[in-house]
HTML snippet that shows the backbone in 3Dmol.js (N, CA, C, O; Angstrom):
<script src="https://3Dmol.org/build/3Dmol-min.js"></script>
<div id="view" style="width:600px;height:400px;position:relative"></div>
<script>
const pdb = `
ATOM      1  N   MET A   1     214.797 160.536  81.487  1.00  0.00           N
ATOM      2  CA  MET A   1     213.768 159.623  81.930  1.00  0.00           C
ATOM      3  C   MET A   1     212.661 159.565  80.896  1.00  0.00           C
ATOM      4  O   MET A   1     212.133 158.488  80.618  1.00  0.00           O
ATOM      5  N   GLY A   2     212.303 160.691  80.327  1.00  0.00           N
ATOM      6  CA  GLY A   2     211.230 160.740  79.341  1.00  0.00           C
ATOM      7  C   GLY A   2     211.512 159.900  78.116  1.00  0.00           C
ATOM      8  O   GLY A   2     210.603 159.282  77.563  1.00  0.00           O
ATOM      9  N   ASP A   3     212.777 159.870  77.681  1.00  0.00           N
ATOM     10  CA  ASP A   3     213.140 159.075  76.508  1.00  0.00           C
ATOM     11  C   ASP A   3     212.879 157.597  76.736  1.00  0.00           C
ATOM     12  O   ASP A   3     212.358 156.912  75.855  1.00  0.00           O
ATOM     13  N   VAL A   4     213.233 157.108  77.899  1.00  0.00           N
ATOM     14  CA  VAL A   4     213.026 155.695  78.195  1.00  0.00           C
ATOM     15  C   VAL A   4     211.538 155.397  78.292  1.00  0.00           C
ATOM     16  O   VAL A   4     211.076 154.378  77.778  1.00  0.00           O
ATOM     17  N   LEU A   5     210.790 156.265  78.939  1.00  0.00           N
ATOM     18  CA  LEU A   5     209.351 156.053  79.051  1.00  0.00           C
ATOM     19  C   LEU A   5     208.685 156.051  77.680  1.00  0.00           C
ATOM     20  O   LEU A   5     207.782 155.255  77.424  1.00  0.00           O
ATOM     21  N   GLU A   6     209.134 156.945  76.799  1.00  0.00           N
ATOM     22  CA  GLU A   6     208.574 156.986  75.451  1.00  0.00           C
ATOM     23  C   GLU A   6     208.874 155.704  74.691  1.00  0.00           C
ATOM     24  O   GLU A   6     208.033 155.219  73.935  1.00  0.00           O
ATOM     25  N   ARG A   7     210.064 155.154  74.886  1.00  0.00           N
ATOM     26  CA  ARG A   7     210.434 153.926  74.197  1.00  0.00           C
ATOM     27  C   ARG A   7     209.471 152.797  74.544  1.00  0.00           C
ATOM     28  O   ARG A   7     209.151 151.967  73.693  1.00  0.00           O
ATOM     29  N   PHE A   8     209.005 152.764  75.801  1.00  0.00           N
ATOM     30  CA  PHE A   8     208.109 151.703  76.244  1.00  0.00           C
ATOM     31  C   PHE A   8     206.647 152.155  76.305  1.00  0.00           C
ATOM     32  O   PHE A   8     205.799 151.439  76.837  1.00  0.00           O
ATOM     33  N   GLY A   9     206.354 153.327  75.768  1.00  0.00           N
ATOM     34  CA  GLY A   9     204.998 153.870  75.817  1.00  0.00           C
ATOM     35  C   GLY A   9     203.961 152.987  75.178  1.00  0.00           C
ATOM     36  O   GLY A   9     202.811 152.968  75.618  1.00  0.00           O
ATOM     37  N   GLY A  10     204.339 152.250  74.144  1.00  0.00           N
ATOM     38  CA  GLY A  10     203.405 151.335  73.503  1.00  0.00           C
ATOM     39  C   GLY A  10     203.033 150.174  74.393  1.00  0.00           C
ATOM     40  O   GLY A  10     202.078 149.450  74.113  1.00  0.00           O
ATOM     41  N   ASN A  11     203.774 149.993  75.455  1.00  0.00           N
ATOM     42  CA  ASN A  11     203.525 148.915  76.407  1.00  0.00           C
ATOM     43  C   ASN A  11     202.867 149.427  77.676  1.00  0.00           C
ATOM     44  O   ASN A  11     203.030 148.843  78.747  1.00  0.00           O
ATOM     45  N   HIS A  12     202.133 150.505  77.554  1.00  0.00           N
ATOM     46  CA  HIS A  12     201.384 151.109  78.656  1.00  0.00           C
ATOM     47  C   HIS A  12     202.277 151.708  79.734  1.00  0.00           C
ATOM     48  O   HIS A  12     201.901 151.745  80.906  1.00  0.00           O
ATOM     49  N   ALA A  13     203.447 152.173  79.345  1.00  0.00           N
ATOM     50  CA  ALA A  13     204.316 152.851  80.308  1.00  0.00           C
ATOM     51  C   ALA A  13     203.714 154.215  80.648  1.00  0.00           C
ATOM     52  O   ALA A  13     202.993 154.811  79.847  1.00  0.00           O
ATOM     53  N   MET A  14     204.023 154.688  81.839  1.00  0.00           N
ATOM     54  CA  MET A  14     203.548 156.003  82.256  1.00  0.00           C
ATOM     55  C   MET A  14     204.338 157.088  81.525  1.00  0.00           C
ATOM     56  O   MET A  14     205.469 156.872  81.090  1.00  0.00           O
ATOM     57  N   ASN A  15     203.708 158.264  81.402  1.00  0.00           N
ATOM     58  CA  ASN A  15     204.460 159.416  80.910  1.00  0.00           C
ATOM     59  C   ASN A  15     205.002 160.167  82.135  1.00  0.00           C
ATOM     60  O   ASN A  15     204.745 159.783  83.275  1.00  0.00           O
ATOM     61  N   ILE A  16     205.744 161.226  81.881  1.00  0.00           N
ATOM     62  CA  ILE A  16     206.375 161.972  82.984  1.00  0.00           C
ATOM     63  C   ILE A  16     205.344 162.491  83.990  1.00  0.00           C
ATOM     64  O   ILE A  16     205.566 162.415  85.198  1.00  0.00           O
ATOM     65  N   GLU A  17     204.232 163.012  83.503  1.00  0.00           N
ATOM     66  CA  GLU A  17     203.205 163.535  84.403  1.00  0.00           C
ATOM     67  C   GLU A  17     202.656 162.428  85.300  1.00  0.00           C
ATOM     68  O   GLU A  17     202.453 162.634  86.496  1.00  0.00           O
ATOM     69  N   GLN A  18     202.419 161.258  84.717  1.00  0.00           N
ATOM     70  CA  GLN A  18     201.895 160.144  85.488  1.00  0.00           C
ATOM     71  C   GLN A  18     202.909 159.651  86.518  1.00  0.00           C
ATOM     72  O   GLN A  18     202.549 159.334  87.651  1.00  0.00           O
ATOM     73  N   VAL A  19     204.176 159.590  86.115  1.00  0.00           N
ATOM     74  CA  VAL A  19     205.218 159.160  87.051  1.00  0.00           C
ATOM     75  C   VAL A  19     205.285 160.123  88.236  1.00  0.00           C
ATOM     76  O   VAL A  19     205.397 159.688  89.382  1.00  0.00           O
ATOM     77  N   ASP A  20     205.218 161.410  87.968  1.00  0.00           N
ATOM     78  CA  ASP A  20     205.274 162.412  89.027  1.00  0.00           C
ATOM     79  C   ASP A  20     204.132 162.207  90.029  1.00  0.00           C
ATOM     80  O   ASP A  20     204.365 162.183  91.238  1.00  0.00           O
ATOM     81  N   GLY A  21     202.932 162.064  89.541  1.00  0.00           N
ATOM     82  CA  GLY A  21     201.781 161.848  90.420  1.00  0.00           C
ATOM     83  C   GLY A  21     201.849 160.515  91.153  1.00  0.00           C
ATOM     84  O   GLY A  21     201.512 160.424  92.334  1.00  0.00           O
ATOM     85  N   PHE A  22     202.285 159.489  90.443  1.00  0.00           N
ATOM     86  CA  PHE A  22     202.415 158.152  91.026  1.00  0.00           C
ATOM     87  C   PHE A  22     203.424 158.160  92.171  1.00  0.00           C
ATOM     88  O   PHE A  22     203.174 157.585  93.231  1.00  0.00           O
ATOM     89  N   LEU A  23     204.564 158.815  91.953  1.00  0.00           N
ATOM     90  CA  LEU A  23     205.578 158.885  93.012  1.00  0.00           C
ATOM     91  C   LEU A  23     205.069 159.697  94.198  1.00  0.00           C
ATOM     92  O   LEU A  23     205.374 159.369  95.345  1.00  0.00           O
ATOM     93  N   ALA A  24     204.299 160.749  93.940  1.00  0.00           N
ATOM     94  CA  ALA A  24     203.702 161.523  95.040  1.00  0.00           C
ATOM     95  C   ALA A  24     202.750 160.642  95.851  1.00  0.00           C
ATOM     96  O   ALA A  24     202.721 160.719  97.079  1.00  0.00           O
ATOM     97  N   ALA A  25     201.982 159.814  95.167  1.00  0.00           N
ATOM     98  CA  ALA A  25     201.074 158.900  95.866  1.00  0.00           C
ATOM     99  C   ALA A  25     201.859 157.877  96.694  1.00  0.00           C
ATOM    100  O   ALA A  25     201.462 157.544  97.810  1.00  0.00           O
ATOM    101  N   LEU A  26     202.968 157.382  96.147  1.00  0.00           N
ATOM    102  CA  LEU A  26     203.792 156.431  96.896  1.00  0.00           C
ATOM    103  C   LEU A  26     204.354 157.060  98.164  1.00  0.00           C
ATOM    104  O   LEU A  26     204.404 156.422  99.215  1.00  0.00           O
ATOM    105  N   VAL A  27     204.774 158.313  98.055  1.00  0.00           N
ATOM    106  CA  VAL A  27     205.316 159.020  99.214  1.00  0.00           C
ATOM    107  C   VAL A  27     204.246 159.181 100.290  1.00  0.00           C
ATOM    108  O   VAL A  27     204.549 159.115 101.481  1.00  0.00           O
ATOM    109  N   CYS A  28     203.007 159.391  99.880  1.00  0.00           N
ATOM    110  CA  CYS A  28     201.908 159.598 100.825  1.00  0.00           C
ATOM    111  C   CYS A  28     201.351 158.287 101.394  1.00  0.00           C
ATOM    112  O   CYS A  28     200.576 158.299 102.350  1.00  0.00           O
ATOM    113  N   CYS A  29     201.743 157.184 100.813  1.00  0.00           N
ATOM    114  CA  CYS A  29     201.259 155.875 101.250  1.00  0.00           C
ATOM    115  C   CYS A  29     201.700 155.620 102.691  1.00  0.00           C
ATOM    116  O   CYS A  29     202.848 155.893 103.042  1.00  0.00           O
ATOM    117  N   PRO A  30     200.801 155.102 103.527  1.00  0.00           N
ATOM    118  CA  PRO A  30     201.174 154.880 104.933  1.00  0.00           C
ATOM    119  C   PRO A  30     202.217 153.788 105.142  1.00  0.00           C
ATOM    120  O   PRO A  30     202.860 153.745 106.191  1.00  0.00           O
ATOM    121  N   SER A  31     202.394 152.912 104.166  1.00  0.00           N
ATOM    122  CA  SER A  31     203.429 151.879 104.284  1.00  0.00           C
ATOM    123  C   SER A  31     204.349 151.945 103.071  1.00  0.00           C
ATOM    124  O   SER A  31     203.955 152.385 101.991  1.00  0.00           O
ATOM    125  N   ASP A  32     205.584 151.494 103.279  1.00  0.00           N
ATOM    126  CA  ASP A  32     206.569 151.515 102.206  1.00  0.00           C
ATOM    127  C   ASP A  32     206.171 150.526 101.108  1.00  0.00           C
ATOM    128  O   ASP A  32     205.709 149.422 101.397  1.00  0.00           O
ATOM    129  N   VAL A  33     206.349 150.921  99.872  1.00  0.00           N
ATOM    130  CA  VAL A  33     206.106 150.041  98.735  1.00  0.00           C
ATOM    131  C   VAL A  33     207.465 149.736  98.119  1.00  0.00           C
ATOM    132  O   VAL A  33     208.237 150.644  97.811  1.00  0.00           O
ATOM    133  N   ALA A  34     207.747 148.459  97.944  1.00  0.00           N
ATOM    134  CA  ALA A  34     209.046 148.042  97.412  1.00  0.00           C
ATOM    135  C   ALA A  34     209.189 148.431  95.944  1.00  0.00           C
ATOM    136  O   ALA A  34     208.215 148.467  95.193  1.00  0.00           O
ATOM    137  N   LYS A  35     210.435 148.722  95.557  1.00  0.00           N
ATOM    138  CA  LYS A  35     210.710 149.087  94.167  1.00  0.00           C
ATOM    139  C   LYS A  35     210.230 148.020  93.191  1.00  0.00           C
ATOM    140  O   LYS A  35     209.685 148.335  92.133  1.00  0.00           O
ATOM    141  N   ASN A  36     210.434 146.759  93.552  1.00  0.00           N
ATOM    142  CA  ASN A  36     210.023 145.696  92.631  1.00  0.00           C
ATOM    143  C   ASN A  36     208.511 145.616  92.472  1.00  0.00           C
ATOM    144  O   ASN A  36     208.022 144.939  91.567  1.00  0.00           O
ATOM    145  N   GLU A  37     207.770 146.293  93.332  1.00  0.00           N
ATOM    146  CA  GLU A  37     206.324 146.369  93.180  1.00  0.00           C
ATOM    147  C   GLU A  37     205.900 147.578  92.350  1.00  0.00           C
ATOM    148  O   GLU A  37     204.980 147.477  91.539  1.00  0.00           O
ATOM    149  N   TYR A  38     206.565 148.729  92.544  1.00  0.00           N
ATOM    150  CA  TYR A  38     206.093 149.918  91.834  1.00  0.00           C
ATOM    151  C   TYR A  38     206.767 150.170  90.492  1.00  0.00           C
ATOM    152  O   TYR A  38     206.165 150.802  89.624  1.00  0.00           O
ATOM    153  N   LEU A  39     207.989 149.701  90.290  1.00  0.00           N
ATOM    154  CA  LEU A  39     208.645 149.936  88.997  1.00  0.00           C
ATOM    155  C   LEU A  39     207.885 149.313  87.826  1.00  0.00           C
ATOM    156  O   LEU A  39     207.772 149.956  86.783  1.00  0.00           O
ATOM    157  N   PRO A  40     207.356 148.088  87.949  1.00  0.00           N
ATOM    158  CA  PRO A  40     206.570 147.547  86.834  1.00  0.00           C
ATOM    159  C   PRO A  40     205.322 148.386  86.512  1.00  0.00           C
ATOM    160  O   PRO A  40     204.864 148.407  85.370  1.00  0.00           O
ATOM    161  N   GLU A  41     204.787 149.062  87.505  1.00  0.00           N
ATOM    162  CA  GLU A  41     203.638 149.943  87.246  1.00  0.00           C
ATOM    163  C   GLU A  41     204.064 151.127  86.381  1.00  0.00           C
ATOM    164  O   GLU A  41     203.306 151.575  85.521  1.00  0.00           O
ATOM    165  N   ILE A  42     205.260 151.625  86.607  1.00  0.00           N
ATOM    166  CA  ILE A  42     205.782 152.744  85.808  1.00  0.00           C
ATOM    167  C   ILE A  42     206.064 152.284  84.387  1.00  0.00           C
ATOM    168  O   ILE A  42     205.747 152.989  83.428  1.00  0.00           O
ATOM    169  N   TRP A  43     206.657 151.105  84.248  1.00  0.00           N
ATOM    170  CA  TRP A  43     207.055 150.606  82.936  1.00  0.00           C
ATOM    171  C   TRP A  43     205.939 149.958  82.151  1.00  0.00           C
ATOM    172  O   TRP A  43     206.100 149.724  80.953  1.00  0.00           O
ATOM    173  N   GLY A  44     204.810 149.658  82.776  1.00  0.00           N
ATOM    174  CA  GLY A  44     203.719 149.030  82.049  1.00  0.00           C
ATOM    175  C   GLY A  44     204.010 147.569  81.757  1.00  0.00           C
ATOM    176  O   GLY A  44     204.560 146.852  82.594  1.00  0.00           O
ATOM    177  N   ASP A  45     203.636 147.138  80.563  1.00  0.00           N
ATOM    178  CA  ASP A  45     203.777 145.737  80.184  1.00  0.00           C
ATOM    179  C   ASP A  45     205.203 145.354  79.820  1.00  0.00           C
ATOM    180  O   ASP A  45     205.514 144.170  79.688  1.00  0.00           O
ATOM    181  N   ALA A  46     206.066 146.340  79.657  1.00  0.00           N
ATOM    182  CA  ALA A  46     207.440 146.070  79.215  1.00  0.00           C
ATOM    183  C   ALA A  46     208.212 145.330  80.298  1.00  0.00           C
ATOM    184  O   ALA A  46     208.062 145.598  81.490  1.00  0.00           O
ATOM    185  N   MET A  47     209.011 144.424  79.868  1.00  0.00           N
ATOM    186  CA  MET A  47     209.939 143.746  80.775  1.00  0.00           C
ATOM    187  C   MET A  47     211.254 144.503  80.683  1.00  0.00           C
ATOM    188  O   MET A  47     211.983 144.360  79.701  1.00  0.00           O
ATOM    189  N   ILE A  48     211.561 145.293  81.675  1.00  0.00           N
ATOM    190  CA  ILE A  48     212.780 146.080  81.650  1.00  0.00           C
ATOM    191  C   ILE A  48     213.909 145.222  82.216  1.00  0.00           C
ATOM    192  O   ILE A  48     213.816 144.676  83.315  1.00  0.00           O
ATOM    193  N   ASN A  49     214.948 145.128  81.446  1.00  0.00           N
ATOM    194  CA  ASN A  49     216.151 144.442  81.898  1.00  0.00           C
ATOM    195  C   ASN A  49     217.324 145.013  81.121  1.00  0.00           C
ATOM    196  O   ASN A  49     217.181 146.007  80.410  1.00  0.00           O
ATOM    197  N   GLU A  50     218.454 144.400  81.255  1.00  0.00           N
ATOM    198  CA  GLU A  50     219.640 144.914  80.578  1.00  0.00           C
ATOM    199  C   GLU A  50     219.442 144.994  79.070  1.00  0.00           C
ATOM    200  O   GLU A  50     219.999 145.882  78.425  1.00  0.00           O
ATOM    201  N   ASP A  51     218.660 144.083  78.497  1.00  0.00           N
ATOM    202  CA  ASP A  51     218.453 144.069  77.052  1.00  0.00           C
ATOM    203  C   ASP A  51     217.625 145.258  76.568  1.00  0.00           C
ATOM    204  O   ASP A  51     217.686 145.609  75.390  1.00  0.00           O
ATOM    205  N   GLY A  52     216.857 145.877  77.453  1.00  0.00           N
ATOM    206  CA  GLY A  52     216.028 147.006  77.074  1.00  0.00           C
ATOM    207  C   GLY A  52     216.783 148.325  77.044  1.00  0.00           C
ATOM    208  O   GLY A  52     216.224 149.356  76.669  1.00  0.00           O
ATOM    209  N   PHE A  53     218.035 148.296  77.432  1.00  0.00           N
ATOM    210  CA  PHE A  53     218.858 149.493  77.477  1.00  0.00           C
ATOM    211  C   PHE A  53     220.126 149.255  76.673  1.00  0.00           C
ATOM    212  O   PHE A  53     220.563 148.117  76.504  1.00  0.00           O
ATOM    213  N   ALA A  54     220.705 150.329  76.185  1.00  0.00           N
ATOM    214  CA  ALA A  54     221.950 150.212  75.428  1.00  0.00           C
ATOM    215  C   ALA A  54     223.079 149.706  76.324  1.00  0.00           C
ATOM    216  O   ALA A  54     224.034 149.099  75.840  1.00  0.00           O
ATOM    217  N   SER A  55     222.971 149.955  77.613  1.00  0.00           N
ATOM    218  CA  SER A  55     224.005 149.482  78.537  1.00  0.00           C
ATOM    219  C   SER A  55     223.429 149.406  79.945  1.00  0.00           C
ATOM    220  O   SER A  55     222.389 149.990  80.248  1.00  0.00           O
ATOM    221  N   GLN A  56     224.127 148.681  80.779  1.00  0.00           N
ATOM    222  CA  GLN A  56     223.758 148.592  82.194  1.00  0.00           C
ATOM    223  C   GLN A  56     223.824 149.977  82.835  1.00  0.00           C
ATOM    224  O   GLN A  56     223.047 150.283  83.739  1.00  0.00           O
ATOM    225  N   ALA A  57     224.743 150.804  82.370  1.00  0.00           N
ATOM    226  CA  ALA A  57     224.885 152.154  82.922  1.00  0.00           C
ATOM    227  C   ALA A  57     223.624 152.980  82.673  1.00  0.00           C
ATOM    228  O   ALA A  57     223.209 153.754  83.536  1.00  0.00           O
ATOM    229  N   LYS A  58     223.015 152.820  81.498  1.00  0.00           N
ATOM    230  CA  LYS A  58     221.785 153.567  81.205  1.00  0.00           C
ATOM    231  C   LYS A  58     220.627 153.079  82.073  1.00  0.00           C
ATOM    232  O   LYS A  58     219.800 153.876  82.514  1.00  0.00           O
ATOM    233  N   LEU A  59     220.570 151.784  82.315  1.00  0.00           N
ATOM    234  CA  LEU A  59     219.548 151.250  83.213  1.00  0.00           C
ATOM    235  C   LEU A  59     219.721 151.840  84.605  1.00  0.00           C
ATOM    236  O   LEU A  59     218.753 152.297  85.214  1.00  0.00           O
ATOM    237  N   GLN A  60     220.947 151.833  85.107  1.00  0.00           N
ATOM    238  CA  GLN A  60     221.215 152.371  86.437  1.00  0.00           C
ATOM    239  C   GLN A  60     220.911 153.869  86.505  1.00  0.00           C
ATOM    240  O   GLN A  60     220.398 154.351  87.515  1.00  0.00           O
ATOM    241  N   LYS A  61     221.221 154.596  85.453  1.00  0.00           N
ATOM    242  CA  LYS A  61     220.928 156.033  85.398  1.00  0.00           C
ATOM    243  C   LYS A  61     219.426 156.275  85.495  1.00  0.00           C
ATOM    244  O   LYS A  61     218.975 157.160  86.221  1.00  0.00           O
ATOM    245  N   PHE A  62     218.654 155.475  84.752  1.00  0.00           N
ATOM    246  CA  PHE A  62     217.202 155.615  84.792  1.00  0.00           C
ATOM    247  C   PHE A  62     216.662 155.318  86.187  1.00  0.00           C
ATOM    248  O   PHE A  62     215.824 156.060  86.700  1.00  0.00           O
ATOM    249  N   LEU A  63     217.135 154.243  86.799  1.00  0.00           N
ATOM    250  CA  LEU A  63     216.697 153.904  88.152  1.00  0.00           C
ATOM    251  C   LEU A  63     217.080 155.005  89.137  1.00  0.00           C
ATOM    252  O   LEU A  63     216.331 155.305  90.067  1.00  0.00           O
ATOM    253  N   SER A  64     218.239 155.597  88.926  1.00  0.00           N
ATOM    254  CA  SER A  64     218.688 156.701  89.774  1.00  0.00           C
ATOM    255  C   SER A  64     217.782 157.925  89.616  1.00  0.00           C
ATOM    256  O   SER A  64     217.462 158.600  90.594  1.00  0.00           O
ATOM    257  N   LEU A  65     217.376 158.201  88.381  1.00  0.00           N
ATOM    258  CA  LEU A  65     216.479 159.338  88.140  1.00  0.00           C
ATOM    259  C   LEU A  65     215.128 159.133  88.829  1.00  0.00           C
ATOM    260  O   LEU A  65     214.578 160.072  89.403  1.00  0.00           O
ATOM    261  N   ILE A  66     214.599 157.926  88.775  1.00  0.00           N
ATOM    262  CA  ILE A  66     213.331 157.623  89.458  1.00  0.00           C
ATOM    263  C   ILE A  66     213.496 157.832  90.965  1.00  0.00           C
ATOM    264  O   ILE A  66     212.666 158.477  91.605  1.00  0.00           O
ATOM    265  N   ALA A  67     214.570 157.283  91.519  1.00  0.00           N
ATOM    266  CA  ALA A  67     214.815 157.412  92.963  1.00  0.00           C
ATOM    267  C   ALA A  67     215.010 158.870  93.366  1.00  0.00           C
ATOM    268  O   ALA A  67     214.503 159.300  94.402  1.00  0.00           O
ATOM    269  N   SER A  68     215.732 159.625  92.564  1.00  0.00           N
ATOM    270  CA  SER A  68     215.968 161.045  92.867  1.00  0.00           C
ATOM    271  C   SER A  68     214.676 161.842  92.833  1.00  0.00           C
ATOM    272  O   SER A  68     214.441 162.697  93.687  1.00  0.00           O
ATOM    273  N   HIS A  69     213.836 161.557  91.841  1.00  0.00           N
ATOM    274  CA  HIS A  69     212.580 162.300  91.749  1.00  0.00           C
ATOM    275  C   HIS A  69     211.668 161.945  92.923  1.00  0.00           C
ATOM    276  O   HIS A  69     211.008 162.818  93.486  1.00  0.00           O
ATOM    277  N   LYS A  70     211.633 160.674  93.286  1.00  0.00           N
ATOM    278  CA  LYS A  70     210.824 160.263  94.436  1.00  0.00           C
ATOM    279  C   LYS A  70     211.317 160.956  95.698  1.00  0.00           C
ATOM    280  O   LYS A  70     210.515 161.408  96.515  1.00  0.00           O
ATOM    281  N   SER A  71     212.627 161.039  95.858  1.00  0.00           N
ATOM    282  CA  SER A  71     213.210 161.710  97.015  1.00  0.00           C
ATOM    283  C   SER A  71     212.860 163.199  97.024  1.00  0.00           C
ATOM    284  O   SER A  71     212.555 163.756  98.079  1.00  0.00           O
ATOM    285  N   ALA A  72     212.903 163.839  95.870  1.00  0.00           N
ATOM    286  CA  ALA A  72     212.566 165.269  95.775  1.00  0.00           C
ATOM    287  C   ALA A  72     211.101 165.503  96.122  1.00  0.00           C
ATOM    288  O   ALA A  72     210.774 166.443  96.846  1.00  0.00           O
ATOM    289  N   VAL A  73     210.233 164.659  95.614  1.00  0.00           N
ATOM    290  CA  VAL A  73     208.800 164.784  95.913  1.00  0.00           C
ATOM    291  C   VAL A  73     208.586 164.590  97.415  1.00  0.00           C
ATOM    292  O   VAL A  73     207.833 165.337  98.040  1.00  0.00           O
ATOM    293  N   SER A  74     209.248 163.589  97.987  1.00  0.00           N
ATOM    294  CA  SER A  74     209.132 163.330  99.418  1.00  0.00           C
ATOM    295  C   SER A  74     209.577 164.539 100.242  1.00  0.00           C
ATOM    296  O   SER A  74     208.914 164.919 101.207  1.00  0.00           O
ATOM    297  N   HIS A  75     210.684 165.126  99.860  1.00  0.00           N
ATOM    298  CA  HIS A  75     211.191 166.296 100.580  1.00  0.00           C
ATOM    299  C   HIS A  75     210.180 167.444 100.531  1.00  0.00           C
ATOM    300  O   HIS A  75     209.907 168.075 101.552  1.00  0.00           O
ATOM    301  N   ILE A  76     209.633 167.710  99.361  1.00  0.00           N
ATOM    302  CA  ILE A  76     208.661 168.799  99.218  1.00  0.00           C
ATOM    303  C   ILE A  76     207.445 168.547 100.095  1.00  0.00           C
ATOM    304  O   ILE A  76     207.006 169.437 100.824  1.00  0.00           O
ATOM    305  N   LEU A  77     206.900 167.335 100.026  1.00  0.00           N
ATOM    306  CA  LEU A  77     205.688 167.025 100.790  1.00  0.00           C
ATOM    307  C   LEU A  77     205.940 167.040 102.292  1.00  0.00           C
ATOM    308  O   LEU A  77     205.090 167.499 103.055  1.00  0.00           O
ATOM    309  N   GLN A  78     207.088 166.548 102.723  1.00  0.00           N
ATOM    310  CA  GLN A  78     207.384 166.499 104.154  1.00  0.00           C
ATOM    311  C   GLN A  78     207.783 167.856 104.723  1.00  0.00           C
ATOM    312  O   GLN A  78     207.654 168.085 105.926  1.00  0.00           O
ATOM    313  N   SER A  79     208.265 168.754 103.872  1.00  0.00           N
ATOM    314  CA  SER A  79     208.691 170.066 104.356  1.00  0.00           C
ATOM    315  C   SER A  79     207.525 171.034 104.523  1.00  0.00           C
ATOM    316  O   SER A  79     207.659 172.083 105.154  1.00  0.00           O
ATOM    317  N   GLY A  80     206.399 170.674 103.961  1.00  0.00           N
ATOM    318  CA  GLY A  80     205.251 171.569 104.033  1.00  0.00           C
ATOM    319  C   GLY A  80     205.201 172.564 102.893  1.00  0.00           C
ATOM    320  O   GLY A  80     204.274 173.370 102.808  1.00  0.00           O
ATOM    321  N   ASP A  81     206.205 172.514 102.003  1.00  0.00           N
ATOM    322  CA  ASP A  81     206.167 173.372 100.820  1.00  0.00           C
ATOM    323  C   ASP A  81     205.012 172.943  99.916  1.00  0.00           C
ATOM    324  O   ASP A  81     204.472 171.845 100.045  1.00  0.00           O
ATOM    325  N   VAL A  82     204.659 173.817  99.020  1.00  0.00           N
ATOM    326  CA  VAL A  82     203.575 173.516  98.081  1.00  0.00           C
ATOM    327  C   VAL A  82     204.092 172.564  97.016  1.00  0.00           C
ATOM    328  O   VAL A  82     205.094 172.841  96.356  1.00  0.00           O
ATOM    329  N   PHE A  83     203.405 171.440  96.852  1.00  0.00           N
ATOM    330  CA  PHE A  83     203.763 170.488  95.801  1.00  0.00           C
ATOM    331  C   PHE A  83     203.050 170.897  94.531  1.00  0.00           C
ATOM    332  O   PHE A  83     201.823 170.974  94.481  1.00  0.00           O
ATOM    333  N   THR A  84     203.830 171.154  93.522  1.00  0.00           N
ATOM    334  CA  THR A  84     203.280 171.511  92.222  1.00  0.00           C
ATOM    335  C   THR A  84     203.571 170.349  91.272  1.00  0.00           C
ATOM    336  O   THR A  84     204.726 170.105  90.924  1.00  0.00           O
ATOM    337  N   PRO A  85     202.528 169.634  90.853  1.00  0.00           N
ATOM    338  CA  PRO A  85     202.765 168.478  89.980  1.00  0.00           C
ATOM    339  C   PRO A  85     203.285 168.912  88.621  1.00  0.00           C
ATOM    340  O   PRO A  85     203.063 170.038  88.176  1.00  0.00           O
ATOM    341  N   VAL A  86     203.984 167.986  87.975  1.00  0.00           N
ATOM    342  CA  VAL A  86     204.482 168.223  86.614  1.00  0.00           C
ATOM    343  C   VAL A  86     203.300 168.131  85.663  1.00  0.00           C
ATOM    344  O   VAL A  86     202.617 167.108  85.605  1.00  0.00           O
ATOM    345  N   LEU A  87     203.062 169.201  84.918  1.00  0.00           N
ATOM    346  CA  LEU A  87     201.991 169.226  83.923  1.00  0.00           C
ATOM    347  C   LEU A  87     202.513 169.844  82.643  1.00  0.00           C
ATOM    348  O   LEU A  87     203.033 170.959  82.644  1.00  0.00           O
ATOM    349  N   PHE A  88     202.369 169.115  81.558  1.00  0.00           N
ATOM    350  CA  PHE A  88     202.758 169.642  80.246  1.00  0.00           C
ATOM    351  C   PHE A  88     201.515 170.019  79.471  1.00  0.00           C
ATOM    352  O   PHE A  88     200.492 169.339  79.543  1.00  0.00           O
ATOM    353  N   ALA A  89     201.611 171.109  78.729  1.00  0.00           N
ATOM    354  CA  ALA A  89     200.468 171.568  77.932  1.00  0.00           C
ATOM    355  C   ALA A  89     200.232 170.649  76.762  1.00  0.00           C
ATOM    356  O   ALA A  89     199.311 170.873  75.977  1.00  0.00           O
TER     357      ALA A  89
END
`;
const viewer = $3Dmol.createViewer("view");
viewer.addModel(pdb, "pdb");
viewer.setStyle({}, {cartoon: {color: "spectrum"}});
viewer.zoomTo();
viewer.render();
</script>
């Protein structure tokens, strides 16, 4: 996931730490936010489509990683476990 974010970093894409916090905020939101609303916030100004990836499979893998991380954050927050945000030195 970090590689793709770095590729679009010049277009105001979020870094891993920002994505982690952003997904935690989405999980805490009282109403569901559609993917087509929040994914552009993660990617910044970049228009992500098939042309932005070496293959459709890589695009799907990236979308899967975002969904998996959101699900993991949701599980932690809903279980009452301590949420420790991703922080790099």
